Structures are given as structure tokens and as C-alpha cells.
N, CA, C and O atoms as a Tripos MOL2 file, in Angstrom:
@<TRIPOS>MOLECULE
protein
  276   275    69     0     0
PROTEIN
NO_CHARGES

@<TRIPOS>ATOM
      1 N          37.8070  -32.1980   32.0610 N.3       1 MET1
      2 CA         37.5780  -32.4320   30.6240 C.3       1 MET1
      3 C          37.6140  -33.9740   30.3400 C.2       1 MET1
      4 O          38.6030  -34.6510   30.6190 O.2       1 MET1
      5 N          36.5260  -34.4690   29.7920 N.am      2 LYS2
      6 CA         36.5050  -35.8500   29.4540 C.3       2 LYS2
      7 C          36.6790  -35.9280   27.9690 C.2       2 LYS2
      8 O          36.0620  -35.2120   27.1810 O.2       2 LYS2
      9 N          37.5770  -36.8640   27.6260 N.am      3 VAL3
     10 CA         37.8560  -37.1520   26.1550 C.3       3 VAL3
     11 C          37.2980  -38.5010   25.8720 C.2       3 VAL3
     12 O          37.5440  -39.4700   26.5900 O.2       3 VAL3
     13 N          36.4800  -38.5560   24.7250 N.am      4 THR4
     14 CA         35.8180  -39.7810   24.4270 C.3       4 THR4
     15 C          36.7720  -40.6700   23.5470 C.2       4 THR4
     16 O          37.7630  -40.1710   23.0150 O.2       4 THR4
     17 N          36.4470  -42.0130   23.4050 N.am      5 LYS5
     18 CA         37.2490  -42.8700   22.6100 C.3       5 LYS5
     19 C          37.0380  -42.4600   21.0760 C.2       5 LYS5
     20 O          37.9560  -42.6040   20.2690 O.2       5 LYS5
     21 N          35.8710  -41.9790   20.7320 N.am      6 LEU6
     22 CA         35.5850  -41.5840   19.4320 C.3       6 LEU6
     23 C          36.5040  -40.4480   19.0220 C.2       6 LEU6
     24 O          36.9770  -40.4860   17.8870 O.2       6 LEU6
     25 N          36.7870  -39.5010   19.7840 N.am      7 ARG7
     26 CA         37.7160  -38.4070   19.4890 C.3       7 ARG7
     27 C          39.1480  -38.9760   19.2860 C.2       7 ARG7
     28 O          39.8730  -38.5560   18.3840 O.2       7 ARG7
     29 N          39.5210  -39.9300   20.1420 N.am      8 SER8
     30 CA         40.8340  -40.6310   19.9780 C.3       8 SER8
     31 C          40.9400  -41.2300   18.6150 C.2       8 SER8
     32 O          41.9340  -41.0610   17.9080 O.2       8 SER8
     33 N          39.9270  -41.9150   18.2650 N.am      9 ILE9
     34 CA         39.8420  -42.6810   16.9940 C.3       9 ILE9
     35 C          39.9210  -41.6580   15.8290 C.2       9 ILE9
     36 O          40.6880  -41.9150   14.9010 O.2       9 ILE9
     37 N          39.2380  -40.6000   15.8100 N.am     10 LEU10
     38 CA         39.1750  -39.5920   14.8190 C.3      10 LEU10
     39 C          40.5800  -38.8520   14.6650 C.2      10 LEU10
     40 O          41.0410  -38.5190   13.5730 O.2      10 LEU10
     41 N          41.1500  -38.6540   15.7860 N.am     11 LYS11
     42 CA         42.4670  -38.0830   15.8140 C.3      11 LYS11
     43 C          43.4420  -39.0470   15.2200 C.2      11 LYS11
     44 O          44.3200  -38.6370   14.4610 O.2      11 LYS11
     45 N          43.3370  -40.2150   15.5080 N.am     12 THR12
     46 CA         44.1420  -41.3060   14.9760 C.3      12 THR12
     47 C          44.1430  -41.4240   13.5100 C.2      12 THR12
     48 O          45.1690  -41.5560   12.8440 O.2      12 THR12
     49 N          42.9260  -41.3700   13.0280 N.am     13 ILE13
     50 CA         42.7130  -41.4710   11.5680 C.3      13 ILE13
     51 C          43.3270  -40.2370   10.8850 C.2      13 ILE13
     52 O          44.0990  -40.4260    9.9450 O.2      13 ILE13
     53 N          43.0680  -39.1070   11.2510 N.am     14 SER14
     54 CA         43.5430  -37.8760   10.6350 C.3      14 SER14
     55 C          45.0650  -37.7780   10.6550 C.2      14 SER14
     56 O          45.6960  -37.4480    9.6510 O.2      14 SER14
     57 N          45.6550  -38.0790   11.8580 N.am     15 TRP15
     58 CA         47.1370  -38.1340   11.9800 C.3      15 TRP15
     59 C          47.7960  -39.1880   11.0640 C.2      15 TRP15
     60 O          48.8520  -38.9630   10.4710 O.2      15 TRP15
     61 N          47.1010  -40.3740   10.9810 N.am     16 ARG16
     62 CA         47.6910  -41.4970   10.0810 C.3      16 ARG16
     63 C          47.7150  -41.0990    8.6850 C.2      16 ARG16
     64 O          48.6700  -41.3900    7.9650 O.2      16 ARG16
     65 N          46.5690  -40.3580    8.2110 N.am     17 ILE17
     66 CA         46.6600  -39.8970    6.8390 C.3      17 ILE17
     67 C          47.8310  -38.9870    6.5150 C.2      17 ILE17
     68 O          48.4770  -39.1600    5.4810 O.2      17 ILE17
     69 N          48.1150  -38.0230    7.3740 N.am     18 ILE18
     70 CA         49.2770  -37.2220    7.1710 C.3      18 ILE18
     71 C          50.5260  -38.0410    7.3150 C.2      18 ILE18
     72 O          51.4090  -37.9480    6.4630 O.2      18 ILE18
     73 N          50.6430  -38.8210    8.3260 N.am     19 GLY19
     74 CA         51.9190  -39.5510    8.4890 C.3      19 GLY19
     75 C          52.1060  -40.6420    7.4020 C.2      19 GLY19
     76 O          53.2630  -40.9450    7.1110 O.2      19 GLY19
     77 N          51.0970  -41.2450    6.7900 N.am     20 THR20
     78 CA         51.2560  -42.1400    5.7540 C.3      20 THR20
     79 C          51.6190  -41.4720    4.3930 C.2      20 THR20
     80 O          52.4370  -42.0020    3.6410 O.2      20 THR20
     81 N          51.0250  -40.3570    4.1050 N.am     21 LEU21
     82 CA         51.3750  -39.5640    2.9130 C.3      21 LEU21
     83 C          52.8400  -39.2370    3.0950 C.2      21 LEU21
     84 O          53.5870  -39.3930    2.1290 O.2      21 LEU21
     85 N          53.3040  -38.8130    4.2040 N.am     22 ASP22
     86 CA         54.6690  -38.4540    4.4040 C.3      22 ASP22
     87 C          55.6120  -39.6400    4.1650 C.2      22 ASP22
     88 O          56.6290  -39.4890    3.4870 O.2      22 ASP22
     89 N          55.2750  -40.8580    4.7330 N.am     23 THR23
     90 CA         56.0500  -42.0540    4.5920 C.3      23 THR23
     91 C          56.0970  -42.5180    3.1120 C.2      23 THR23
     92 O          57.1330  -43.0300    2.6890 O.2      23 THR23
     93 N          54.9790  -42.3540    2.2830 N.am     24 MET24
     94 CA         54.9420  -42.7030    0.8930 C.3      24 MET24
     95 C          55.8660  -41.7690    0.1800 C.2      24 MET24
     96 O          56.6110  -42.1960   -0.7020 O.2      24 MET24
     97 N          55.8460  -40.5310    0.5240 N.am     25 ALA25
     98 CA         56.6920  -39.6350   -0.2470 C.3      25 ALA25
     99 C          58.2430  -39.8180    0.0370 C.2      25 ALA25
    100 O          59.1070  -39.6870   -0.8310 O.2      25 ALA25
    101 N          58.4680  -40.1180    1.2810 N.am     26 LEU26
    102 CA         59.8780  -40.5320    1.7030 C.3      26 LEU26
    103 C          60.2960  -41.8060    1.0720 C.2      26 LEU26
    104 O          61.3930  -41.8700    0.5180 O.2      26 LEU26
    105 N          59.4590  -42.8710    1.1200 N.am     27 GLY27
    106 CA         59.7950  -44.0680    0.4070 C.3      27 GLY27
    107 C          59.9820  -43.9390   -0.9850 C.2      27 GLY27
    108 O          60.8310  -44.6610   -1.5090 O.2      27 GLY27
    109 N          59.2670  -43.0560   -1.7530 N.am     28 TRP28
    110 CA         59.4730  -42.7920   -3.0650 C.3      28 TRP28
    111 C          60.7740  -42.0790   -3.4000 C.2      28 TRP28
    112 O          61.4580  -42.3550   -4.3860 O.2      28 TRP28
    113 N          61.0730  -41.1040   -2.4710 N.am     29 PHE29
    114 CA         62.3210  -40.2850   -2.5810 C.3      29 PHE29
    115 C          63.5510  -41.1230   -2.3300 C.2      29 PHE29
    116 O          64.5660  -40.9470   -3.0040 O.2      29 PHE29
    117 N          63.4870  -42.0100   -1.3940 N.am     30 VAL30
    118 CA         64.6680  -42.8720   -1.0040 C.3      30 VAL30
    119 C          64.8870  -43.9400   -2.0880 C.2      30 VAL30
    120 O          66.0360  -44.1920   -2.4500 O.2      30 VAL30
    121 N          63.8840  -44.5480   -2.5950 N.am     31 THR31
    122 CA         63.9920  -45.7210   -3.4600 C.3      31 THR31
    123 C          64.0050  -45.2280   -4.9560 C.2      31 THR31
    124 O          64.5900  -45.8700   -5.8280 O.2      31 THR31
    125 N          63.3710  -44.1220   -5.1930 N.am     32 GLY32
    126 CA         63.2060  -43.7500   -6.5500 C.3      32 GLY32
    127 C          62.0560  -44.3870   -7.2260 C.2      32 GLY32
    128 O          61.8620  -44.2020   -8.4280 O.2      32 GLY32
    129 N          61.2650  -45.1520   -6.4820 N.am     33 ASN33
    130 CA         60.2470  -45.9780   -7.0520 C.3      33 ASN33
    131 C          58.8830  -45.5900   -6.3230 C.2      33 ASN33
    132 O          58.7300  -45.8410   -5.1280 O.2      33 ASN33
    133 N          57.9250  -44.9880   -7.0660 N.am     34 PRO34
    134 CA         56.6840  -44.5950   -6.3580 C.3      34 PRO34
    135 C          55.8270  -45.8600   -5.8690 C.2      34 PRO34
    136 O          55.0550  -45.7610   -4.9150 O.2      34 PRO34
    137 N          55.9960  -46.9590   -6.5220 N.am     35 LEU35
    138 CA         55.2150  -48.0600   -6.0860 C.3      35 LEU35
    139 C          55.8040  -48.6010   -4.7700 C.2      35 LEU35
    140 O          55.0780  -49.0310   -3.8740 O.2      35 LEU35
    141 N          57.1200  -48.5650   -4.6870 N.am     36 MET36
    142 CA         57.7270  -48.9450   -3.4050 C.3      36 MET36
    143 C          57.2450  -47.9970   -2.2800 C.2      36 MET36
    144 O          56.8990  -48.5030   -1.2120 O.2      36 MET36
    145 N          57.2030  -46.7130   -2.4420 N.am     37 GLY37
    146 CA         56.6390  -45.7380   -1.4390 C.3      37 GLY37
    147 C          55.3230  -46.0540   -1.0650 C.2      37 GLY37
    148 O          55.0070  -46.0180    0.1250 O.2      37 GLY37
    149 N          54.4380  -46.3890   -2.0290 N.am     38 LEU38
    150 CA         53.0550  -46.8580   -1.8030 C.3      38 LEU38
    151 C          53.0080  -48.1060   -0.8980 C.2      38 LEU38
    152 O          52.2200  -48.1670    0.0460 O.2      38 LEU38
    153 N          53.8350  -49.0610   -1.1910 N.am     39 LYS39
    154 CA         53.7150  -50.2780   -0.4070 C.3      39 LYS39
    155 C          54.3170  -50.0510    1.0440 C.2      39 LYS39
    156 O          53.7900  -50.5960    2.0140 O.2      39 LYS39
    157 N          55.4040  -49.2560    1.1700 N.am     40 ILE40
    158 CA         55.8640  -48.9110    2.5030 C.3      40 ILE40
    159 C          54.7000  -48.2110    3.3040 C.2      40 ILE40
    160 O          54.3690  -48.5650    4.4360 O.2      40 ILE40
    161 N          54.1640  -47.2710    2.6610 N.am     41 GLY41
    162 CA         53.1510  -46.4730    3.3980 C.3      41 GLY41
    163 C          51.9620  -47.2820    3.7710 C.2      41 GLY41
    164 O          51.4060  -47.0730    4.8490 O.2      41 GLY41
    165 N          51.4830  -48.3060    2.8470 N.am     42 ALA42
    166 CA         50.4210  -49.1590    3.2240 C.3      42 ALA42
    167 C          50.7200  -50.0300    4.4140 C.2      42 ALA42
    168 O          49.8690  -50.2330    5.2800 O.2      42 ALA42
    169 N          51.8890  -50.5250    4.4540 N.am     43 LEU43
    170 CA         52.2860  -51.2590    5.5890 C.3      43 LEU43
    171 C          52.3480  -50.5120    6.9390 C.2      43 LEU43
    172 O          51.9040  -51.0400    7.9590 O.2      43 LEU43
    173 N          52.8590  -49.3770    6.9410 N.am     44 GLU44
    174 CA         53.0590  -48.6420    8.1720 C.3      44 GLU44
    175 C          51.6310  -47.9880    8.5730 C.2      44 GLU44
    176 O          51.4430  -47.6060    9.7280 O.2      44 GLU44
    177 N          50.7610  -47.8880    7.7040 N.am     45 LEU45
    178 CA         49.4350  -47.3200    7.9070 C.3      45 LEU45
    179 C          48.7620  -48.1340    8.9510 C.2      45 LEU45
    180 O          48.2370  -47.5670    9.9090 O.2      45 LEU45
    181 N          48.7410  -49.4850    8.8250 N.am     46 PHE46
    182 CA         48.0660  -50.3730    9.7930 C.3      46 PHE46
    183 C          48.8100  -50.4780   11.2040 C.2      46 PHE46
    184 O          48.1960  -50.4360   12.2710 O.2      46 PHE46
    185 N          50.0590  -50.6060   11.1090 N.am     47 THR47
    186 CA         50.8520  -50.8040   12.3980 C.3      47 THR47
    187 C          50.7370  -49.4250   13.2430 C.2      47 THR47
    188 O          50.4020  -49.4240   14.4270 O.2      47 THR47
    189 N          51.0280  -48.3320   12.5640 N.am     48 LYS48
    190 CA         51.0470  -47.0740   13.4070 C.3      48 LYS48
    191 C          49.6510  -46.6520   13.7590 C.2      48 LYS48
    192 O          49.5130  -45.8730   14.7020 O.2      48 LYS48
    193 N          48.6040  -47.0820   13.1030 N.am     49 PHE49
    194 CA         47.2200  -46.7670   13.4530 C.3      49 PHE49
    195 C          47.0610  -47.3560   14.8760 C.2      49 PHE49
    196 O          46.7230  -46.6270   15.8090 O.2      49 PHE49
    197 N          47.2810  -48.5520   15.0240 N.am     50 VAL50
    198 CA         47.1090  -49.2690   16.2400 C.3      50 VAL50
    199 C          47.9690  -48.6990   17.3420 C.2      50 VAL50
    200 O          47.5100  -48.4740   18.4620 O.2      50 VAL50
    201 N          49.2100  -48.4700   17.0110 N.am     51 LEU51
    202 CA         50.2190  -47.9530   18.0770 C.3      51 LEU51
    203 C          49.7770  -46.5910   18.5580 C.2      51 LEU51
    204 O          49.7740  -46.3420   19.7640 O.2      51 LEU51
    205 N          49.4160  -45.7280   17.6860 N.am     52 TYR52
    206 CA         48.9090  -44.4370   18.1020 C.3      52 TYR52
    207 C          47.7570  -44.3950   18.9880 C.2      52 TYR52
    208 O          47.7680  -43.6910   19.9980 O.2      52 TYR52
    209 N          46.7110  -45.1550   18.6390 N.am     53 TYR53
    210 CA         45.5340  -45.2490   19.4450 C.3      53 TYR53
    211 C          45.8690  -45.6830   20.9070 C.2      53 TYR53
    212 O          45.3950  -45.0360   21.8410 O.2      53 TYR53
    213 N          46.6570  -46.7390   21.1220 N.am     54 PHE54
    214 CA         47.0220  -47.0970   22.4850 C.3      54 PHE54
    215 C          47.8910  -46.0460   23.1010 C.2      54 PHE54
    216 O          47.7120  -45.7530   24.2840 O.2      54 PHE54
    217 N          48.7770  -45.4810   22.4230 N.am     55 HIS55
    218 CA         49.6430  -44.3980   22.9150 C.3      55 HIS55
    219 C          48.7470  -43.2450   23.4660 C.2      55 HIS55
    220 O          48.9500  -42.7280   24.5650 O.2      55 HIS55
    221 N          47.7840  -42.8980   22.6580 N.am     56 GLU56
    222 CA         46.8980  -41.7540   23.0430 C.3      56 GLU56
    223 C          46.1090  -42.1230   24.3160 C.2      56 GLU56
    224 O          45.9980  -41.3330   25.2540 O.2      56 GLU56
    225 N          45.5680  -43.3550   24.3070 N.am     57 ARG57
    226 CA         44.7660  -43.7590   25.5190 C.3      57 ARG57
    227 C          45.6510  -43.7930   26.7730 C.2      57 ARG57
    228 O          45.2030  -43.4280   27.8600 O.2      57 ARG57
    229 N          46.8190  -44.2010   26.6300 N.am     58 LEU58
    230 CA         47.8130  -44.3140   27.7370 C.3      58 LEU58
    231 C          48.0380  -42.8380   28.3230 C.2      58 LEU58
    232 O          47.9630  -42.5960   29.5270 O.2      58 LEU58
    233 N          48.3060  -41.9370   27.4010 N.am     59 TRP59
    234 CA         48.5580  -40.6050   27.8540 C.3      59 TRP59
    235 C          47.3410  -39.9310   28.5890 C.2      59 TRP59
    236 O          47.5020  -39.1060   29.4880 O.2      59 TRP59
    237 N          46.0420  -40.3710   28.1110 N.am     60 LEU60
    238 CA         44.9070  -39.7770   28.7490 C.3      60 LEU60
    239 C          44.7860  -40.2600   30.1650 C.2      60 LEU60
    240 O          44.0700  -39.6360   30.9480 O.2      60 LEU60
    241 N          45.3980  -41.2630   30.5170 N.am     61 GLN61
    242 CA         45.3450  -41.8210   31.8870 C.3      61 GLN61
    243 C          46.3830  -41.0940   32.7550 C.2      61 GLN61
    244 O          46.4500  -41.3610   33.9540 O.2      61 GLN61
    245 N          47.1780  -40.2050   32.2060 N.am     62 SER62
    246 CA         48.2770  -39.5740   33.0510 C.3      62 SER62
    247 C          47.7900  -38.1090   33.1350 C.2      62 SER62
    248 O          47.1610  -37.5180   32.2580 O.2      62 SER62
    249 N          48.1770  -37.6250   34.3210 N.am     63 ASN63
    250 CA         47.8110  -36.2170   34.5130 C.3      63 ASN63
    251 C          49.0640  -35.3560   34.2900 C.2      63 ASN63
    252 O          48.9810  -34.1520   34.5350 O.2      63 ASN63
    253 N          50.1470  -35.8450   33.8710 N.am     64 PHE64
    254 CA         51.3820  -35.1460   33.5710 C.3      64 PHE64
    255 C          51.1550  -33.9670   32.6520 C.2      64 PHE64
    256 O          50.5800  -34.1350   31.5770 O.2      64 PHE64
    257 N          51.5550  -32.8650   33.0100 N.am     65 GLY65
    258 CA         51.5340  -31.6490   32.1690 C.3      65 GLY65
    259 C          50.1590  -30.9830   32.1240 C.2      65 GLY65
    260 O          49.9480  -30.0740   31.3210 O.2      65 GLY65
    261 N          49.2190  -31.4150   32.9690 N.am     66 THR66
    262 CA         47.8090  -30.8670   32.9800 C.3      66 THR66
    263 C          47.6690  -29.9630   34.2530 C.2      66 THR66
    264 O          48.4150  -30.1080   35.2220 O.2      66 THR66
    265 N          46.7120  -29.0590   34.2040 N.am     67 LYS67
    266 CA         46.3790  -28.2030   35.3480 C.3      67 LYS67
    267 C          44.8950  -28.3390   35.5730 C.2      67 LYS67
    268 O          44.1210  -28.5530   34.6400 O.2      67 LYS67
    269 N          44.5060  -28.2090   36.8450 N.am     68 LYS68
    270 CA         43.0870  -28.1730   37.1340 C.3      68 LYS68
    271 C          42.6130  -26.6980   36.8180 C.2      68 LYS68
    272 O          43.3510  -25.7250   36.9750 O.2      68 LYS68
    273 N          41.3790  -26.6260   36.3810 N.am     69 ASP69
    274 CA         40.8130  -25.3170   36.0780 C.3      69 ASP69
    275 C          40.5860  -24.5040   37.2880 C.2      69 ASP69
    276 O          40.1120  -23.3720   37.1910 O.2      69 ASP69
@<TRIPOS>BOND
     1     1     2 1
     2     2     3 1
     3     3     4 2
     4     3     5 am
     5     5     6 1
     6     6     7 1
     7     7     8 2
     8     7     9 am
     9     9    10 1
    10    10    11 1
    11    11    12 2
    12    11    13 am
    13    13    14 1
    14    14    15 1
    15    15    16 2
    16    15    17 am
    17    17    18 1
    18    18    19 1
    19    19    20 2
    20    19    21 am
    21    21    22 1
    22    22    23 1
    23    23    24 2
    24    23    25 am
    25    25    26 1
    26    26    27 1
    27    27    28 2
    28    27    29 am
    29    29    30 1
    30    30    31 1
    31    31    32 2
    32    31    33 am
    33    33    34 1
    34    34    35 1
    35    35    36 2
    36    35    37 am
    37    37    38 1
    38    38    39 1
    39    39    40 2
    40    39    41 am
    41    41    42 1
    42    42    43 1
    43    43    44 2
    44    43    45 am
    45    45    46 1
    46    46    47 1
    47    47    48 2
    48    47    49 am
    49    49    50 1
    50    50    51 1
    51    51    52 2
    52    51    53 am
    53    53    54 1
    54    54    55 1
    55    55    56 2
    56    55    57 am
    57    57    58 1
    58    58    59 1
    59    59    60 2
    60    59    61 am
    61    61    62 1
    62    62    63 1
    63    63    64 2
    64    63    65 am
    65    65    66 1
    66    66    67 1
    67    67    68 2
    68    67    69 am
    69    69    70 1
    70    70    71 1
    71    71    72 2
    72    71    73 am
    73    73    74 1
    74    74    75 1
    75    75    76 2
    76    75    77 am
    77    77    78 1
    78    78    79 1
    79    79    80 2
    80    79    81 am
    81    81    82 1
    82    82    83 1
    83    83    84 2
    84    83    85 am
    85    85    86 1
    86    86    87 1
    87    87    88 2
    88    87    89 am
    89    89    90 1
    90    90    91 1
    91    91    92 2
    92    91    93 am
    93    93    94 1
    94    94    95 1
    95    95    96 2
    96    95    97 am
    97    97    98 1
    98    98    99 1
    99    99   100 2
   100    99   101 am
   101   101   102 1
   102   102   103 1
   103   103   104 2
   104   103   105 am
   105   105   106 1
   106   106   107 1
   107   107   108 2
   108   107   109 am
   109   109   110 1
   110   110   111 1
   111   111   112 2
   112   111   113 am
   113   113   114 1
   114   114   115 1
   115   115   116 2
   116   115   117 am
   117   117   118 1
   118   118   119 1
   119   119   120 2
   120   119   121 am
   121   121   122 1
   122   122   123 1
   123   123   124 2
   124   123   125 am
   125   125   126 1
   126   126   127 1
   127   127   128 2
   128   127   129 am
   129   129   130 1
   130   130   131 1
   131   131   132 2
   132   131   133 am
   133   133   134 1
   134   134   135 1
   135   135   136 2
   136   135   137 am
   137   137   138 1
   138   138   139 1
   139   139   140 2
   140   139   141 am
   141   141   142 1
   142   142   143 1
   143   143   144 2
   144   143   145 am
   145   145   146 1
   146   146   147 1
   147   147   148 2
   148   147   149 am
   149   149   150 1
   150   150   151 1
   151   151   152 2
   152   151   153 am
   153   153   154 1
   154   154   155 1
   155   155   156 2
   156   155   157 am
   157   157   158 1
   158   158   159 1
   159   159   160 2
   160   159   161 am
   161   161   162 1
   162   162   163 1
   163   163   164 2
   164   163   165 am
   165   165   166 1
   166   166   167 1
   167   167   168 2
   168   167   169 am
   169   169   170 1
   170   170   171 1
   171   171   172 2
   172   171   173 am
   173   173   174 1
   174   174   175 1
   175   175   176 2
   176   175   177 am
   177   177   178 1
   178   178   179 1
   179   179   180 2
   180   179   181 am
   181   181   182 1
   182   182   183 1
   183   183   184 2
   184   183   185 am
   185   185   186 1
   186   186   187 1
   187   187   188 2
   188   187   189 am
   189   189   190 1
   190   190   191 1
   191   191   192 2
   192   191   193 am
   193   193   194 1
   194   194   195 1
   195   195   196 2
   196   195   197 am
   197   197   198 1
   198   198   199 1
   199   199   200 2
   200   199   201 am
   201   201   202 1
   202   202   203 1
   203   203   204 2
   204   203   205 am
   205   205   206 1
   206   206   207 1
   207   207   208 2
   208   207   209 am
   209   209   210 1
   210   210   211 1
   211   211   212 2
   212   211   213 am
   213   213   214 1
   214   214   215 1
   215   215   216 2
   216   215   217 am
   217   217   218 1
   218   218   219 1
   219   219   220 2
   220   219   221 am
   221   221   222 1
   222   222   223 1
   223   223   224 2
   224   223   225 am
   225   225   226 1
   226   226   227 1
   227   227   228 2
   228   227   229 am
   229   229   230 1
   230   230   231 1
   231   231   232 2
   232   231   233 am
   233   233   234 1
   234   234   235 1
   235   235   236 2
   236   235   237 am
   237   237   238 1
   238   238   239 1
   239   239   240 2
   240   239   241 am
   241   241   242 1
   242   242   243 1
   243   243   244 2
   244   243   245 am
   245   245   246 1
   246   246   247 1
   247   247   248 2
   248   247   249 am
   249   249   250 1
   250   250   251 1
   251   251   252 2
   252   251   253 am
   253   253   254 1
   254   254   255 1
   255   255   256 2
   256   255   257 am
   257   257   258 1
   258   258   259 1
   259   259   260 2
   260   259   261 am
   261   261   262 1
   262   262   263 1
   263   263   264 2
   264   263   265 am
   265   265   266 1
   266   266   267 1
   267   267   268 2
   268   267   269 am
   269   269   270 1
   270   270   271 1
   271   271   272 2
   272   271   273 am
   273   273   274 1
   274   274   275 1
   275   275   276 2
@<TRIPOS>SUBSTRUCTURE
     1 MET1         2 RESIDUE 1 A MET
     2 LYS2         6 RESIDUE 1 A LYS
     3 VAL3        10 RESIDUE 1 A VAL
     4 THR4        14 RESIDUE 1 A THR
     5 LYS5        18 RESIDUE 1 A LYS
     6 LEU6        22 RESIDUE 1 A LEU
     7 ARG7        26 RESIDUE 1 A ARG
     8 SER8        30 RESIDUE 1 A SER
     9 ILE9        34 RESIDUE 1 A ILE
    10 LEU10       38 RESIDUE 1 A LEU
    11 LYS11       42 RESIDUE 1 A LYS
    12 THR12       46 RESIDUE 1 A THR
    13 ILE13       50 RESIDUE 1 A ILE
    14 SER14       54 RESIDUE 1 A SER
    15 TRP15       58 RESIDUE 1 A TRP
    16 ARG16       62 RESIDUE 1 A ARG
    17 ILE17       66 RESIDUE 1 A ILE
    18 ILE18       70 RESIDUE 1 A ILE
    19 GLY19       74 RESIDUE 1 A GLY
    20 THR20       78 RESIDUE 1 A THR
    21 LEU21       82 RESIDUE 1 A LEU
    22 ASP22       86 RESIDUE 1 A ASP
    23 THR23       90 RESIDUE 1 A THR
    24 MET24       94 RESIDUE 1 A MET
    25 ALA25       98 RESIDUE 1 A ALA
    26 LEU26      102 RESIDUE 1 A LEU
    27 GLY27      106 RESIDUE 1 A GLY
    28 TRP28      110 RESIDUE 1 A TRP
    29 PHE29      114 RESIDUE 1 A PHE
    30 VAL30      118 RESIDUE 1 A VAL
    31 THR31      122 RESIDUE 1 A THR
    32 GLY32      126 RESIDUE 1 A GLY
    33 ASN33      130 RESIDUE 1 A ASN
    34 PRO34      134 RESIDUE 1 A PRO
    35 LEU35      138 RESIDUE 1 A LEU
    36 MET36      142 RESIDUE 1 A MET
    37 GLY37      146 RESIDUE 1 A GLY
    38 LEU38      150 RESIDUE 1 A LEU
    39 LYS39      154 RESIDUE 1 A LYS
    40 ILE40      158 RESIDUE 1 A ILE
    41 GLY41      162 RESIDUE 1 A GLY
    42 ALA42      166 RESIDUE 1 A ALA
    43 LEU43      170 RESIDUE 1 A LEU
    44 GLU44      174 RESIDUE 1 A GLU
    45 LEU45      178 RESIDUE 1 A LEU
    46 PHE46      182 RESIDUE 1 A PHE
    47 THR47      186 RESIDUE 1 A THR
    48 LYS48      190 RESIDUE 1 A LYS
    49 PHE49      194 RESIDUE 1 A PHE
    50 VAL50      198 RESIDUE 1 A VAL
    51 LEU51      202 RESIDUE 1 A LEU
    52 TYR52      206 RESIDUE 1 A TYR
    53 TYR53      210 RESIDUE 1 A TYR
    54 PHE54      214 RESIDUE 1 A PHE
    55 HIS55      218 RESIDUE 1 A HIS
    56 GLU56      222 RESIDUE 1 A GLU
    57 ARG57      226 RESIDUE 1 A ARG
    58 LEU58      230 RESIDUE 1 A LEU
    59 TRP59      234 RESIDUE 1 A TRP
    60 LEU60      238 RESIDUE 1 A LEU
    61 GLN61      242 RESIDUE 1 A GLN
    62 SER62      246 RESIDUE 1 A SER
    63 ASN63      250 RESIDUE 1 A ASN
    64 PHE64      254 RESIDUE 1 A PHE
    65 GLY65      258 RESIDUE 1 A GLY
    66 THR66      262 RESIDUE 1 A THR
    67 LYS67      266 RESIDUE 1 A LYS
    68 LYS68      270 RESIDUE 1 A LYS
    69 ASP69      274 RESIDUE 1 A ASP
């Protein structure tokens, strides 16, 4: 099975949307300030977007936990 870089990018985007919404909600809950939740979410959106992409690409180079058909 070959996985393209485009697939990794699209998975990265969809996961970051979910993760960022969660972080915004948690930031709002912890601080009581919805604007602070938004700021925290905006910052982590960019850093985790990049980190996840490289994490995904590194895992694709590993055969750990896979089986041949």
C-alpha cells in the first residue's frame, strides 16, 4: 500500500481542526475567557500542524505493526 503526501496533508488538516477546537474549548474552560481560548488554539494550530505532518511521515517509513498481504 502506497500512501501519498497529499493523503498525509489532508489527514493533518482534518485532525488539526478537531484538535484545535478541543484546545480552544479547554482554554476557554480553564481561563473562563473565550478570547484566551481562541488565542491558545490559534497558536497551537500552526505548531501542531507541522509536528503532526512530520510525525506521520516518519511512521510511514516504519514497518512496525504492519503485515504483508
